[in-house]
N, C-alpha and C positions, 0 to 999 in steps of 0.2 A: 674939702675933700679929705677923707680919712686916710691915714697912713698906717701901714702894717709895720709895727716895730719888731715883732718876734712871733714865733710859732713853736709850741712844744707839744709832744705827744708821747703817750705810752701805750704800746700795743704789745703786750707779753707773748702772744703767739701769733706773729705776723704770717707765718708760713701756712699753717693749717686753718687759721681764723677761729680756732677753738682753744679753750683753756679749761682747766679743772682746778679750782681752789676750794679748799674747805672754808666754811663760814664759822667763826668762833662766837661764842655767846658773850654778851656784855658782862663784865667791863672790858674784855679782851676784844681785839679787832684783827682783821685781815687787810693788809695793804694790797690794793688792786692795781695801782699805777702811781707813778711819780714823774715829775719833769720840772724844769725851771724855766722862767720867762723873764725877760728884761721889760720893764715898763718905763715909758717916758713920762714927762710932766703931762697931767690931765689925761692919762691913759685909761682905757676900759680894757679889761681882761675877760674875754668871752670863753667860758669853760663848758665843755660838753662831754658827756659820758654815755655809752651804751654798754650795758651788762646783761649777758644771757644767764638766765636762772633755770635750774632743773629741780623739780620736786617730785618725789615718788611716794609721798605719803599723804593721808587725808588731813593731817594736822600739822601744817608747817609753821614755824616761827616767823614772826614779822622781821624784816630786815631794816637796819638803819644804815643808810648811805651818808657819808660825811666827806665834805671837801674841806681840806685843811691848807692854810697859807702860812708858811713859816711857823709851824707848830700851834697855830691859832685856828680854831674851828670857825669857818665862815659860812657854811651851808650844810643843812641836814635835811634828808627827806626819808620818809618811812614807806615801805613797800610791803604789801601782804601778798606772798606768792599764791598762785592758784593751787587748789588742792588736787590730789590724785596724781597720776602719772602725767606731769605736764612740763612744758617748756615755754618760757616767755622772755621777752626782752624788755628791760627797763631802760628808759632814756631820761637823762638828767641834764639840765642846763641852767647856768648861773652866770650873771655878769657881776664881776668884782670891780668896784669903782672906788674913787675917792682915796686912792693910795698914792703916796709920793713916789717919785722916780726912783727906780732901783731894780735889783734883781730878786725874784721871789720863787721859792720852792712850793709846788702844789702837789698834794697827795690826795687820792681817792681811797677811802677805807670803808669797810662794811663790818657791822656786828649783827648778831641775831638777838632779838628781844623776845622775852616770853618763854613759855615751856614747851612749845611745839618742837617737832623734828626739824633738824637743820637742813636747809636746801643747800645745793651746790652751785657755785659759779662755774658754768660750763662753757661760756663764750657765746658769741663774740664778746670781746672785752677791749674797748677802745676808750681812752681818756685823753682829751686834747684841749689846747688853750691857744688863743689868739690875742696878741696885745695890739691894740689900735689907738691912735690918737688923731 
């Protein structure tokens, strides 16, 4: 039977369920959320994020979403926003495994790649993690 060791979350705008973060072009990035989790021996860390995007141009830059554990990049996903006046939600999930017992800091960051217009992170914005063993 699985045991829950810890739970962490980052919800920057919990009252209105919306946010507005500018996206910066590579090599710069925007931190969308951060939290810490305690992991036991043989733990799995289940990480999930939902990020709302708004684009009001026909040519939007691709977005690079990265999950970082203790300043080390462990997951990267590329998203191409819809063109035109559009809103979409991007969902990310990743399982971090094979780490020793300890306390870990997790961050979700985003950067724009390419020459297109920069979309806006508009919300909802939820980044959470669950440590189980």
